[in-house]
N, C-alpha and C positions, 0 to 999 in steps of 0.2 A: 808420890802417888799421882796417877794420871786418871783423867776422866775421859770416857768415851761419849762423844756426842752423836746421837742418831738423828737422822732427818725427821722433821715433824711428820706425824701421821696425817694423811689427807682427811679432810672433814667429809663425813658422809653426806651425800645429797639427800635432802628431805624427800620422802616418798609421799606423793599426793594420794589421798584416799580415792578409790574409784568413784566415779560419778554415780548418782542414783539412777536406777533403771526405772523410768517413769514415762507415762503418757498422760497428757492432760487435754481436756476439751479446750478449744480456743475461745476467746472472748466472743460474745454474741451468739453462742450456741445455747440451746435450751438445756436446762440442768439435768432433768431425769433423776434417777436415784443415785447416780455416781458422777463424780467430776473427773474421773480418770482412774488410772491403776498404777500401783507401785509394786515392783518385784524386788524385794530386799535380798541380799546375798546370804543372810543368816537370820536367826531368831533372837538376836541380841540388840535390843533397842539402844543401848549405850553406844554401840558402834555404828548402827544403821541410821539413826535419827540425824546426826550432824550432816551427812551427805544429802539427805532429803531436804532439810531446812536450807542448806546452801542454795538449792534450786528454787524452793518455794518462796523464801523470804523476799527476793527481788520481784517476784511475780504477784504474790498475794498479800504482801505486807508481812511483818514479823510474826512468825508462828509462835504463840505463847503457850498454848495447851494442846495436848492430844489426848484421845481416849481410845482404848482398845478393849477387846474382849480377851480375857486371860487364857482362853482355851489353847491358843497356839504360841503364846509367849511364856517361856519358862520363868523368866524374871522380869518383873515390871518395876523399874525404879521410880520413885515419886518425882524425881527431877532428873533431867538430862542436860548437862552442859553442852551447848552448841556454840558455834563461833560467835562470840560477843554477847550471848545472853543464855538464860536458862529456860528450858521448856518443861512445864509441869505435865506430868503424865497421870492420867486417871484410868480406871478400868471399871467396866460394868458388864456383868454377865448376861442378864436377859435383855438389856436395852440395846446392846450393840451386836450386830452380826459378827460372828467369829472371823469372817474374812474382810472386815471393813476397818479402816482407820479414819477416825473423825479428827479433823484439824480445826483449830480456832485461831484466828488472828485478831488481836485486840482492836476493837472498834472497826474492823474491816469485814469480817464474815466467817462463815463456816464452810468447810469442804469435806466431802466424803470420797475416800479412795478405796478401790478394791485392793486388798492385799493378796498378791499371788504368792503362794507358798514358795520359799527359797529353793526347795528341791524340785520344783516344776521344770520340766523339760522346755527347751527353747521354743519348740514348735507350739506347744500348748500355751506358753506364756505370751507368745506373739498374738495368738488368737484372742486370748483373754484381754490383753491390753488394747487391742483394736476394738473389741466389743464394748469394753468399759468406757472408752473415750469416744465412742461413736457420737456423731453430732446430735442425734435425737435422744441419746441416752438409752441404755438397756432398760427394758421394762421389767427386769428381774433384780432381786436383791443380790448382794455380793455372793453369798453362798449358793443361791439358785443359779447364778451365772456360771460358777465353777461346776456345779452339778450338771447343768445343761451341756457344757462343753465336754465333760467326761462322758455323759450319756450319748452325745452325738458322735463323738470320735472313738468311743470305746476304750479310752485310755485314762489312767489315773494321772495325777499331777506329775508323776515321774515318767510319763509316756510309756508305761508298761500296761499290758492288757488287763482288763478287769477279770476277776475270778467269776465263775458262772452265777453265783448268788448275787454279787454286786451288779453284774450285767443285767440280770433279770429285774432287779429293783429299779435300775436306772431306765430300763425300757418300759416301765409302768407296771411291773408285776405286783409290788407290794406297797408302793408309795401312795399315800392319800393325796399328796400334792403332786401335780404333774411337773416333772422335770424334763420331759421329753421335748419341751419347746426348744426350737433351734436357737443358737446364739444369733442375734440379729445380724443380718448381712445387708446393711444399708449403705448408700453412698451419699456423700455430702452434696448440697446443691452446687451447680457449676460455679467455678470461680471462688469458692470458699473452702479453705482447709479446715478439716474438722478436728484435728488433733495436733498437739505438740509432742514430739518424741524426744526424750532426753536419755543419754547414757546407754544406748543400746548398741 
């Protein structure tokens, strides 16, 4: 009986996860309501959170907890393993804006990021990221910032036109709260960068 020897199969190269799409205010900038913006690629916290903590841990200290509003997250696991540690996940319905991610670093601090919906078009996402990480901070909450951008540009997160009823509401027709405020268009003081852009 004879044996046939085949050459060994090549080992597949590990594929790195894509970097988090993120903008952050730089040190020394005033806080405002948001510290930056995160544009995840999906609504899966188990797959999205490791890339985010890879960027934030060296900058802000180890992220130990996050909190989200469950409105836009179909599954909220109580714990997410990230590289080298576990991040505990909490959710709060009325206390947290549906478009905001609250991050806590043990003994270091708290940060608030605008969550740009994954299906957002690139042009809208770029505007929202710039507004959320502006050096003076947007004077709007996360949801109000998204609504203001939609109202100002007449597009939804997917860059498609609003239907007539939505356009009427965003232009001030039915809303008790004004969302017609323009997304801030401010420039940083000379010689100081206002934001750090990652993974774009």
